[in-house]
FILOLO-286887 format. One record per residue (C-alpha): residue number from 1; residue in three letters; y, x, z. Coordinates in pm, whole numbers, padded with zeros to 5 digits. Example, Ala and Ser with C-alpha at 12.3 -4.5 7.8 and 13.67 -1.06 7.14 Angstrom:
n:1 res:ala yy:-00450 xx:01230 zz:00780
n:2 res:ser yy:-00106 xx:01367 zz:00714
//
This chain:
n:1 res:met yy:02156 xx:-03867 zz:02350
n:2 res:asp yy:01961 xx:-03542 zz:02323
n:3 res:ile yy:02092 xx:-03258 zz:02530
n:4 res:ala yy:02034 xx:-02915 zz:02436
n:5 res:leu yy:01859 xx:-02676 zz:02715
n:6 res:pro yy:01939 xx:-02486 zz:02900
n:7 res:his yy:02210 xx:-02701 zz:03033
n:8 res:thr yy:02454 xx:-02658 zz:03369
n:9 res:ile yy:02629 xx:-02945 zz:03528
n:10 res:glu yy:02859 xx:-02881 zz:03850
n:11 res:ile yy:02948 xx:-03079 zz:04096
n:12 res:ile yy:03324 xx:-03056 zz:04233
n:13 res:ala yy:03243 xx:-02664 zz:04290
n:14 res:arg yy:03007 xx:-02789 zz:04554
n:15 res:glu yy:02661 xx:-02763 zz:04359
n:16 res:lys yy:02541 xx:-02633 zz:04027
n:17 res:leu yy:02220 xx:-02754 zz:03865
n:18 res:ala yy:02079 xx:-02558 zz:03541
n:19 res:phe yy:01811 xx:-02717 zz:03367
n:20 res:leu yy:01656 xx:-02417 zz:03214
n:21 res:gly yy:01372 xx:-02592 zz:02960
n:22 res:thr yy:01072 xx:-02755 zz:02959
n:23 res:val yy:00704 xx:-02605 zz:03016
n:24 res:ile yy:00359 xx:-02727 zz:03034
n:25 res:lys yy:00185 xx:-02698 zz:03361
n:26 res:asp yy:-00137 xx:-02823 zz:03458
n:27 res:gly yy:-00145 xx:-03014 zz:03083
n:28 res:ala yy:00191 xx:-03192 zz:03208
n:29 res:glu yy:00586 xx:-03162 zz:03070
n:30 res:cys yy:00804 xx:-03014 zz:03326
n:31 res:leu yy:01157 xx:-02958 zz:03316
n:32 res:glu yy:01249 xx:-02636 zz:03502
n:33 res:phe yy:01552 xx:-02622 zz:03691
n:34 res:val yy:01778 xx:-02380 zz:03927
n:35 res:his yy:01991 xx:-02530 zz:04190
n:36 res:glu yy:02274 xx:-02352 zz:04396
n:37 res:ile yy:02429 xx:-02567 zz:04688
n:38 res:gln yy:02759 xx:-02522 zz:04911
n:39 res:pro yy:02677 xx:-02554 zz:05301
n:40 res:thr yy:02680 xx:-02890 zz:05432
n:41 res:trp yy:02617 xx:-03060 zz:05053
n:42 res:gly yy:02335 xx:-03201 zz:04857
n:43 res:pro yy:02234 xx:-03527 zz:04653
n:44 res:ala yy:02249 xx:-03852 zz:04898
n:45 res:met yy:01895 xx:-04043 zz:04951
n:46 res:his yy:01736 xx:-04094 zz:04602
n:47 res:val yy:01424 xx:-04164 zz:04434
n:48 res:his yy:01280 xx:-04087 zz:04112
n:49 res:tyr yy:01015 xx:-04338 zz:04012
n:50 res:gln yy:00845 xx:-04201 zz:03763
n:51 res:gln yy:00884 xx:-03801 zz:03820
n:52 res:asp yy:00761 xx:-03567 zz:04051
n:53 res:glu yy:01019 xx:-03329 zz:04211
n:54 res:ser yy:00924 xx:-02985 zz:04293
n:55 res:ile yy:01172 xx:-02718 zz:04484
n:56 res:thr yy:01089 xx:-02399 zz:04589
n:57 res:val yy:01371 xx:-02215 zz:04842
n:58 res:val yy:01457 xx:-01878 zz:04704
n:59 res:ser yy:01749 xx:-01822 zz:04964
n:60 res:gly yy:01922 xx:-02009 zz:05239
n:61 res:val yy:01807 xx:-02292 zz:05428
n:62 res:met yy:01727 xx:-02635 zz:05292
n:63 res:gly yy:01741 xx:-02953 zz:05488
n:64 res:tyr yy:01529 xx:-03230 zz:05364
n:65 res:gln yy:01427 xx:-03587 zz:05446
n:66 res:glu yy:01184 xx:-03848 zz:05332
n:67 res:phe yy:01293 xx:-04220 zz:05359
n:68 res:gly yy:01256 xx:-04331 zz:05723
n:69 res:gly yy:01136 xx:-03966 zz:05830
n:70 res:gln yy:01300 xx:-03719 zz:06035
n:71 res:pro yy:01499 xx:-03455 zz:05926
n:72 res:lys yy:01307 xx:-03119 zz:05835
n:73 res:his yy:01360 xx:-02764 zz:05709
n:74 res:ala yy:01247 xx:-02525 zz:05447
n:75 res:val yy:01296 xx:-02148 zz:05407
n:76 res:pro yy:01251 xx:-01920 zz:05134
n:77 res:gly yy:00950 xx:-01930 zz:04989
n:78 res:glu yy:00865 xx:-02241 zz:05100
n:79 res:thr yy:00784 xx:-02515 zz:04794
n:80 res:leu yy:00857 xx:-02917 zz:04873
n:81 res:leu yy:00709 xx:-03153 zz:04651
n:82 res:phe yy:00831 xx:-03521 zz:04623
n:83 res:lys yy:00628 xx:-03737 zz:04469
n:84 res:ala yy:00708 xx:-03997 zz:04157
n:85 res:gly yy:00850 xx:-04306 zz:04386
n:86 res:thr yy:00903 xx:-04123 zz:04705
n:87 res:pro yy:01263 xx:-04151 zz:04847
n:88 res:his yy:01436 xx:-03819 zz:04934
n:89 res:arg yy:01713 xx:-03613 zz:04996
n:90 res:phe yy:01782 xx:-03269 zz:05066
n:91 res:trp yy:02111 xx:-03031 zz:05119
n:92 res:asn yy:02218 xx:-02691 zz:05227
n:93 res:ala yy:02145 xx:-02686 zz:05595
n:94 res:gly yy:02284 xx:-02317 zz:05619
n:95 res:leu yy:02579 xx:-02105 zz:05652
n:96 res:asp yy:02524 xx:-01959 zz:05298
n:97 res:met yy:02454 xx:-02058 zz:04927
n:98 res:leu yy:02130 xx:-02243 zz:04902
n:99 res:tyr yy:01935 xx:-02147 zz:04559
n:100 res:cys yy:01626 xx:-02310 zz:04498
n:101 res:lys yy:01432 xx:-02331 zz:04167
n:102 res:gly yy:01186 xx:-02630 zz:04068
n:103 res:tyr yy:01095 xx:-02897 zz:03813
n:104 res:asn yy:01079 xx:-03263 zz:03739
n:105 res:ser yy:00787 xx:-03405 zz:03566
n:106 res:pro yy:00783 xx:-03543 zz:03335
n:107 res:ala yy:01154 xx:-03471 zz:03215
n:108 res:asn yy:01217 xx:-03833 zz:03113
n:109 res:asn yy:01605 xx:-03896 zz:03103
n:110 res:val yy:01715 xx:-03695 zz:03414
n:111 res:val yy:01940 xx:-03439 zz:03238
n:112 res:tyr yy:02144 xx:-03723 zz:03085
n:113 res:phe yy:02178 xx:-03927 zz:03410
n:114 res:leu yy:02245 xx:-03666 zz:03633
n:115 res:ser yy:02482 xx:-03530 zz:03376
n:116 res:ala yy:02679 xx:-03848 zz:03331
n:117 res:phe yy:02668 xx:-03906 zz:03723
n:118 res:ala yy:02816 xx:-03559 zz:03790
n:119 res:arg yy:03095 xx:-03607 zz:03509
n:120 res:ser yy:03180 xx:-03922 zz:03689
n:121 res:ile yy:03181 xx:-03761 zz:04037
n:122 res:asn yy:03399 xx:-03492 zz:03931
n:123 res:glu yy:03656 xx:-03749 zz:03754
n:124 res:his yy:03673 xx:-03976 zz:04064
n:125 res:gly yy:03702 xx:-03668 zz:04345
n:126 res:gly yy:03398 xx:-03677 zz:04470
n:127 res:lys yy:03233 xx:-04008 zz:04419
n:128 res:pro yy:03108 xx:-04176 zz:04111
n:129 res:gly yy:03335 xx:-04404 zz:03938
n:130 res:ile yy:03202 xx:-04791 zz:04043
n:131 res:tyr yy:03152 xx:-04906 zz:03721
n:132 res:asp yy:02958 xx:-04545 zz:03598
n:133 res:ala yy:02737 xx:-04598 zz:03922
n:134 res:ala yy:02658 xx:-04950 zz:03831
n:135 res:phe yy:02597 xx:-04845 zz:03453
n:136 res:leu yy:02386 xx:-04596 zz:03532
n:137 res:leu yy:02176 xx:-04713 zz:03799
n:138 res:lys yy:02119 xx:-05030 zz:03616
n:139 res:arg yy:02009 xx:-04907 zz:03282
n:140 res:tyr yy:01797 xx:-04656 zz:03414
n:141 res:lys yy:01653 xx:-04842 zz:03712
n:142 res:ser yy:01316 xx:-04797 zz:03619
n:143 res:glu yy:01356 xx:-04449 zz:03641
n:144 res:phe yy:01599 xx:-04366 zz:03968
n:145 res:gly yy:01751 xx:-04547 zz:04259
n:146 res:met yy:01998 xx:-04444 zz:04495
n:147 res:leu yy:01906 xx:-04564 zz:04830
n:148 res:glu yy:02249 xx:-04481 zz:04997
n:149 res:ile yy:02398 xx:-04794 zz:04807
n:150 res:pro yy:02360 xx:-05091 zz:04963
n:151 res:ala yy:02134 xx:-05318 zz:04810
n:152 res:phe yy:02437 xx:-05628 zz:04858
n:153 res:val yy:02655 xx:-05389 zz:04619
n:154 res:gln yy:02364 xx:-05305 zz:04387
n:155 res:lys yy:02257 xx:-05701 zz:04351
n:156 res:val yy:02578 xx:-05864 zz:04383
n:157 res:ile yy:02889 xx:-05650 zz:04323
n:158 res:phe yy:02762 xx:-05436 zz:04026
n:159 res:pro yy:02689 xx:-05734 zz:03817
n:160 res:val yy:03052 xx:-05836 zz:03848
n:161 res:ile yy:03169 xx:-05476 zz:03787
n:162 res:leu yy:02949 xx:-05418 zz:03485
n:163 res:phe yy:03055 xx:-05773 zz:03325
n:164 res:trp yy:03429 xx:-05691 zz:03368
n:165 res:gly yy:03395 xx:-05348 zz:03281
n:166 res:asn yy:03186 xx:-05422 zz:02970
n:167 res:leu yy:03462 xx:-05664 zz:02845
n:168 res:thr yy:03734 xx:-05429 zz:02910
n:169 res:gly yy:03530 xx:-05169 zz:02684
n:170 res:lys yy:03445 xx:-04933 zz:02983
n:171 res:ser yy:03062 xx:-04927 zz:02815
n:172 res:lys yy:03186 xx:-04724 zz:02527
n:173 res:lys yy:03176 xx:-04402 zz:02709
n:174 res:phe yy:02788 xx:-04450 zz:02733
n:175 res:ala yy:02722 xx:-04521 zz:02394
n:176 res:asp yy:02515 xx:-04208 zz:02329
n:177 res:ala yy:02307 xx:-04317 zz:02650
n:178 res:pro yy:01950 xx:-04291 zz:02563
n:179 res:pro yy:01695 xx:-04575 zz:02615
n:180 res:pro yy:01550 xx:-04600 zz:02938
n:181 res:ile yy:01172 xx:-04542 zz:03007
//
């Protein structure tokens, strides 16, 4: 599925992520975005296996952490670069709305993946549906990972969920899913 840009996703009135379009920076394709995050909210520990992610704080205070490291803070004007393969998370560590801008490079399937994940989170009251998470994380395992989902769940429970979900037709909602990279 090709999602036209600009494209905005919202997660239960706590987070808004707008993908603006692609540009070439230093010879590489970059998908630019702007991000608004409510206090205490932010994505769980995750990894982009094939993408760099750069985030610049425009206003507010951003907490961030790389896997195994200590939580840190970034303030307006600071830019963070999470290189491909670096597990990380970030959140609004202040009392006001956090505004950021940045890019993913290359774009790959990040727009589809995050749009589908956000839709599932919204449909299931704040957490993704188990079939949806299993499908998306299996299909795009070469691109993305969610470290806060226990390995046992991903390796043992998810395959069972996928088997039964596929038998009952749940995969139809992902018929337009682009192939993984």
